[in-house]
C-alpha positions in Angstrom: -7.4 -31.6 -18.2 -6.6 -28.2 -19.1 -10.5 -27.3 -19.1 -11.1 -28.8 -15.3 -7.7 -27.1 -14.3 -8.5 -23.9 -15.5 -12.4 -23.9 -13.9 -10.2 -24.6 -10.8 -7.9 -21.9 -10.9 -11.0 -19.4 -11.8 -13.2 -20.5 -9.1 -10.3 -20.6 -6.4 -8.3 -17.4 -7.3 -11.7 -15.6 -7.0 -12.0 -16.2 -3.1 -8.1 -15.9 -2.6 -6.7 -12.7 -1.7 -3.2 -13.2 -2.7 -2.7 -9.8 -0.5 -2.7 -11.5 2.5 0.3 -14.2 1.5 2.6 -12.9 -1.2 4.8 -15.9 -0.2 5.7 -15.9 -4.2 7.1 -12.5 -3.6 8.6 -13.2 -0.7 10.4 -16.8 -1.7 10.7 -17.4 -5.3 12.9 -16.0 -7.8 11.4 -15.4 -10.9 13.5 -15.7 -14.2 13.7 -12.1 -15.9 14.1 -11.7 -19.5 15.4 -8.5 -21.3 11.7 -7.3 -21.9 11.1 -7.7 -17.9 13.8 -5.0 -17.6 12.8 -2.9 -20.0 9.4 -2.5 -18.5 10.8 -2.0 -15.1 13.3 0.4 -16.0 10.5 2.5 -17.7 8.1 1.9 -14.3 11.3 3.2 -12.3 12.5 6.3 -15.0 15.9 4.5 -15.0 18.0 3.1 -17.7 18.2 -0.6 -17.8 21.7 -0.8 -16.7 21.0 0.7 -13.4 18.2 -1.9 -13.0 20.7 -4.7 -13.8 23.1 -3.2 -11.3 20.8 -2.4 -8.6 18.3 -5.1 -8.5 19.4 -8.2 -10.5 22.5 -11.1 -10.9 22.8 -14.1 -13.0 22.0 -17.1 -10.9 23.9 -20.8 -11.6 21.5 -21.8 -14.3 22.7 -18.2 -16.3 19.2 -16.3 -16.0 18.6 -13.1 -14.5 16.9 -13.1 -11.1 16.5 -10.8 -8.3 19.8 -10.3 -6.2 17.8 -11.3 -3.2 14.5 -12.4 -1.7 11.9 -11.1 -0.9 11.5 -9.3 -3.8 13.2 -5.7 -3.8 9.6 -4.3 -4.8 7.2 -6.0 -2.6 6.1 -3.4 0.1 5.2 -4.0 3.7 1.5 -4.0 2.4 2.3 -7.1 0.1 1.7 -4.6 -2.7 4.2 -4.7 -5.5 5.5 -1.3 -6.4 5.8 -2.1 -10.1 2.7 -4.2 -10.5 1.6 -3.2 -14.0 5.4 -3.5 -15.1 6.3 -6.6 -13.1 8.3 -9.6 -14.8 6.5 -12.1 -17.1 6.9 -14.9 -14.7 5.2 -12.9 -11.8 2.0 -11.8 -14.1 1.5 -15.6 -15.2 2.1 -17.0 -11.7 0.7 -19.4 -10.2 0.4 -20.9 -13.7 -2.6 -23.1 -12.9 -4.2 -21.7 -15.8 -1.7 -22.3 -18.4 -2.5 -24.2 -21.5 -0.9 -27.9 -21.3 -1.1 -28.0 -17.4 0.5 -31.5 -17.6 3.4 -30.1 -18.9 4.0 -28.4 -15.7 2.6 -30.5 -13.4 5.9 -31.3 -11.3 6.5 -27.6 -11.0 2.9 -26.9 -9.9 3.6 -29.9 -7.4 6.6 -27.7 -6.1 4.7 -24.5 -6.4 1.7 -26.1 -4.3 4.2 -25.4 -1.1 4.3 -21.9 -1.7 0.9 -20.9 -3.0 -2.3 -21.5 -1.4 -4.3 -21.2 -4.9 -1.9 -24.3 -6.7 -2.4 -26.5 -3.5 -5.9 -26.2 -3.5 -6.1 -26.6 -7.4 -4.0 -29.8 -6.9 -5.7 -31.2 -3.7 -9.3 -30.9 -5.3 -7.8 -32.4 -8.9 -6.3 -35.4 -6.4 -9.9 -35.8 -4.4 -12.0 -35.7 -8.4 
């Protein structure tokens, strides 16, 4: 299944301009790790404590997430101000190129409401 999903991911991602959408940056709050905070602090030339106090909060699951959405680093042009240092969850999204895709199939169904790439991958899988 992974080979099929990855091939679809590559094909669909190649023709999809995420800058025209940015739904993920507008509505999904990624889990932020300590390493993510360090990278963001470096990119912003500030201390990790400043990044945490200014941009992050602890959610109901105990995870660090952005204080509010859309993402505070999303510009009006849909570019990310910290793109090279964005959180791991952002770099890996939409997860349709992940190994053992079957493990995140239910998450992918949820993500299909946000991401046109995921929607089209699942739609094509369903038709095949």
